[in-house]
N, C-alpha and C positions, 0 to 999 in steps of 0.2 A: 632967490625972481627966476631966475632960468627954469626952471623948474612950470613956474603955474604956465607959462606958454605952452609948454610942450604936454601938457597934460591936457589944457584947453586945447589948442590943435590934436590928439588920440581921439577927442572928447570926440571934438569935430569931424573927424573923420570917421568913427565909429557909429555914429550917429546915421551917416548919411550911406555907409555901410549894413547900418540892422532894419533901415528906411524900406529896403528892400528883399529883406531876408523873406522869403513862403514860405510858410508856415503847412503844412501837408496832415491833413483830419479825416478821419473818417467821416461816413456820409451824415451823422449825425452828431459830428467833436469830440464823439466819447472818446477815450481809449479806449484797448480790449481790457474784456475782464477777463482772465482765465480761475481754471479752480486752483492752481498750482500758486494764484494771486490770494484767497484766500485764508491757505495756508500762509502768507507770508505778514498778509494783515492782522491774522492773529498773535505772528512772532513777533507783529512792531507794536500790540495792544501789552503787552508781554513785558515790553522792553521798556513802555516809559516811566517805570516808577526806578529803573536801576538810570534809567538816564536823569530825572529828576532830580534823582539824586547827587550826581554828580555835573550837574548843568553851569558851576561855577568852570569845570574844563574846559568849555567851546568860549577859551580865549579869540575870537575871529579879531581882537583889535578893535578899532574904530568901528565895525559893522553889529547891526542888530538886524539881531532874525522877530525881531516883532512883526506883530501879525501873519494871515494867513501865506501859506505858500504852497503848490503846486508838488504833488512828487512825483515825477515821470520815471518808472522803475523798466528798463529793459531786462525783457524773463526771453532768450529766445527771441523766436520771430514776433517773439507780440508786446507790447509794449502796459504795464497796469499802470493805474495813476489814483494818486489816494490826496489828500489833503490836510494840513497840519498845520496847528495854529498854536506860536510858541509869546510869551509875553518878555516882558526888556530884560528878565535875568535870564531866559532863552532856555524858557522852561516849556516844554512838552502841554497846554492848555486844553489841547482839543485837538484828535486821531478824526478822518471823517477813510471809507473806506468809497471815497465819490470825488471827484476834481469841482474844484471848485472857484467858480464862473466871481469872489469876488478878492478868487487869490491876488497880489501882487507881484511877489517872483513865483520860479521854476526852480527846482531843480532835481536834474538827472541823473542818473546812476545807472547802476547792472545790478541785478539778483546776486551777485554774486556779492559786493560792496557791500547790500545788505542786510546778505545773512551773518558775513564778520561784524557789522555792527550789530546787531541781534547776539550774537554767540558771546560779546568782548564784555570784561570785568566793569568796564567802565562805557558804555557805550557814548558817553559824549566827548569822552578825547579821541575815541577811533572816527567821530565823529568829526570831530575838527582836522583829525589829521587827513580826514580823508577828502572834505578840502581841498586842504595842504597840497594833499598829491596829486589834485585834480581826478580824485576815481570819485567826488559828488562835482557838480559841478553848476551853485545858482547864478540865474540872472532873472533877466525881466521877463512876466509873462507875456505873454505872445496882448499885442491890444494895451502893451503900459509899455508907453516910448518911451519916459521917463524915467523907468525900474529897466529897462532895455539897458537905454544909455550908463545909469550912473553903474550897473554893475558891471559890465562890459570894463566901465575902469577899474571898474574895484578888482576886476581878475587879474588886467593889466598888470595890475601892481602889487597885487599885494603877496606877490616872495618877497616887501622889503616887510608887514608885520604879520603873518600870521608863515 
């Protein structure tokens, strides 16, 4: 019973903190795409069937990734952005080589982590482990305050269920 007020207090504090966050974007709001990003995208496309075959390995507890998320990948001094859509079973149903304006979530990682996922025998389990280890961080997308607060709370307590 004491945990509910604590979780609510954390949510309120996080909402206040997130309201003041400024997001840096390029002039046109799009992330930089590099030639290396093209190779990375092709690798991700090739990984989708193996990921989907093992989607049941993505046990994120009560969290579901259904819907569209933007993926921001740090690649040296640049950032490559893709969008991904997943169904309620955490299977990838669409992968696009550009950012989606409809995305509710923001998934951030680096190129090395993506390359490890692509090379893994079970990319779905590798994804889950990378989320647990904070090599992949899921937050609410810019302009989605409810998602931002929800994911801030989830990230604060995910160690209890992942």
